[in-house]
ROTOR-122288 format. One line per 4 residues: number of its first residue (from 0); their letters; for each residue x, y, z of C-alpha. Coordinates in steps of 0.1 Angstrom, whole numbers, padded with zeros to 4 digits, m for minus. Layout:
BEGIN
NUM) a) X,Y,Z | ...
! end
This chain:
BEGIN
0) mrii) m0127,0329,m0024 | m0098,0356,m0023 | m0103,0391,m0017 | m0071,0420,m0026
4) ellp) m0078,0449,m0024 | m0068,0477,m0055 | m0040,0502,m0050 | m0044,0534,m0048
8) psdg) m0029,0555,m0080 | 0007,0566,m0085 | 0021,0594,m0088 | 0042,0587,m0117
12) ngss) 0071,0575,m0100 | 0063,0545,m0091 | 0055,0551,m0055 | 0021,0550,m0047
16) keee) 0005,0583,m0030 | m0007,0563,0001 | 0021,0534,0020 | 0018,0500,0000
20) eplp) 0005,0477,0018 | 0021,0442,0004 | m0007,0419,m0006 | m0016,0386,0003
24) qdad) m0001,0357,0005 | m0015,0322,m0007 | m0001,0312,0028 | m0023,0338,0046
28) yvls) m0053,0316,0034 | m0057,0286,0056 | m0084,0262,0054 | m0093,0240,0080
32) lsde) m0109,0202,0070 | m0128,0180,0094 | m0106,0155,0100 | m0135,0125,0087
36) lets) m0137,0147,0054 | m0099,0151,0052 | m0095,0110,0053 | m0124,0104,0029
40) ilar) m0102,0124,0006 | m0066,0107,0015 | m0090,0076,0011 | m0094,0083,m0027
44) fprs) m0056,0087,m0035 | m0043,0056,m0057 | m0028,0032,m0038 | 0009,0042,m0056
48) lhwk) 0013,0065,m0042 | 0003,0061,m0002 | 0039,0061,0008 | 0043,0092,0002
52) lcfl) 0014,0105,0019 | 0032,0087,0053 | 0059,0117,0045 | 0032,0143,0050
56) nkrf) 0027,0144,0086 | 0028,0124,0119 | m0010,0122,0120 | m0006,0109,0078
60) lslm) 0017,0083,0085 | m0004,0069,0113 | m0030,0068,0090 | m0017,0041,0069
64) ksge) m0005,0026,0096 | m0038,0019,0114 | m0056,0003,0085 | m0079,0028,0087
68) iyki) m0077,0042,0047 | m0081,0007,0038 | m0113,0004,0058 | m0124,0035,0037
72) rkel) m0112,0023,0003 | m0133,m0007,0013 | m0164,0012,0019 | m0162,0033,m0011
76) glke) m0157,0001,m0034 | m0122,0014,m0046 | m0104,m0018,m0064 | m0070,m0010,m0075
80) psvf) m0049,m0041,m0093 | m0015,m0050,m0080 | 0006,m0076,m0090 | 0035,m0096,m0070
84) mlas) 0065,m0115,m0079 | 0099,m0126,m0071 | 0124,m0132,m0095 | 0150,m0158,m0100
88) gesn) 0177,m0157,m0072 | 0163,m0129,m0055 | 0153,m0129,m0018 | 0129,m0096,m0018
92) wwgm) 0097,m0099,m0032 | 0080,m0067,m0054 | 0052,m0055,m0057 | 0033,m0028,m0085
96) dwpf) 0003,m0011,m0079 | m0016,0002,m0111 | m0006,0024,m0127 | 0028,m0003,m0131
100) kssr) 0048,0024,m0134 | 0069,0020,m0103 | 0075,m0008,m0082 | 0084,m0014,m0042
104) klpr) 0106,m0035,m0025 | 0085,m0060,0001 | 0102,m0064,0033 | 0120,m0096,0037
108) iqsd) 0102,m0128,0047 | 0117,m0135,0084 | 0117,m0176,0071 | 0148,m0202,0076
112) ysfe) 0169,m0215,0049 | 0152,m0241,0037 | 0118,m0218,0026 | 0138,m0195,0012
116) fgdk) 0164,m0218,m0014 | 0127,m0243,m0015 | 0102,m0245,m0038 | 0071,m0225,m0034
120) esfs) 0036,m0218,m0051 | 0021,m0179,m0045 | m0015,m0170,m0047 | m0035,m0133,m0036
124) agsq) m0066,m0132,m0023 | m0082,m0100,m0014 | m0051,m0070,0000 | m0032,m0099,0008
128) llvs) 0000,m0125,m0013 | m0001,m0157,0003 | 0030,m0175,m0007 | 0032,m0221,0007
132) gkei) 0060,m0233,0010 | 0080,m0252,0031 | 0105,m0247,0064 | 0120,m0271,0085
136) egav) 0095,m0276,0112 | 0073,m0284,0079 | 0046,m0270,0058 | 0039,m0230,0058
140) iwry) 0019,m0199,0044 | 0037,m0165,0047 | 0009,m0142,0041 | 0023,m0106,0032
144) dset) m0008,m0080,0048 | 0000,m0044,0018 | m0023,m0024,0039 | 0008,m0031,0071
148) newf) 0036,m0038,0044 | 0041,m0069,0075 | 0043,m0104,0068 | 0030,m0131,0091
152) kgpf) 0029,m0166,0094 | m0006,m0185,0084 | m0035,m0192,0080 | m0028,m0234,0079
156) minp) m0042,m0255,0055 | m0062,m0286,0061 | m0040,m0303,0041 | m0010,m0296,0039
160) rclf) 0003,m0288,m0003 | 0029,m0276,m0030 | 0028,m0275,m0065 | m0014,m0267,m0068
164) asas) m0033,m0251,m0088 | m0047,m0216,m0073 | m0076,m0194,m0075 | m0088,m0163,m0062
168) sgnf) m0121,m0140,m0057 | m0123,m0109,m0040 | m0112,m0118,m0008 | m0113,m0162,m0010
172) afva) m0082,m0181,m0025 | m0093,m0218,m0037 | m0059,m0240,m0039 | m0065,m0276,m0056
176) ggle) m0044,m0306,m0064 | m0008,m0305,m0061 | 0010,m0334,m0042 | 0007,m0339,m0003
180) tnty) 0034,m0320,0019 | 0048,m0357,0039 | 0053,m0376,0003 | 0064,m0341,m0012
184) se) 0103,m0337,m0005 | 0126,m0307,m0025
! end
């Protein structure tokens, strides 16, 4: 609530009879929220705006990097659709979060030449994008974690395969069919 002191009437030439004090400014009122409440509010921001939170201050940047915001979002049951795509001839994946008005370039996968230019299968589970392909060493899956904005190797398939069908439900991904990687050649 803001309280403004009424000034005494003017003498007619634009100045008051008493010395004028400056009116209080919005910056004079600092509202302090607890860290817990502040974090809970930030967790409700759309995921497409999270990159902007990193520029507010160091605390928000560390919150975003720690994944704490995503844990709170999960507890609150907040879900937002995402779309990931790799355009033909591109080496970087792109991600778009609801409401799909903007896109972001994902970091480059640190794979070898064989994986980058070979056939790939992609599917998602939870907040992760999984990309299956073949490196010089053999079959591999790269996992992009949208919470940390990083690529990781793994998990490995029990029976490595390519050209499979996939489906996901929540945090689980399912693959079926395809060709075993030892019979598949590019």
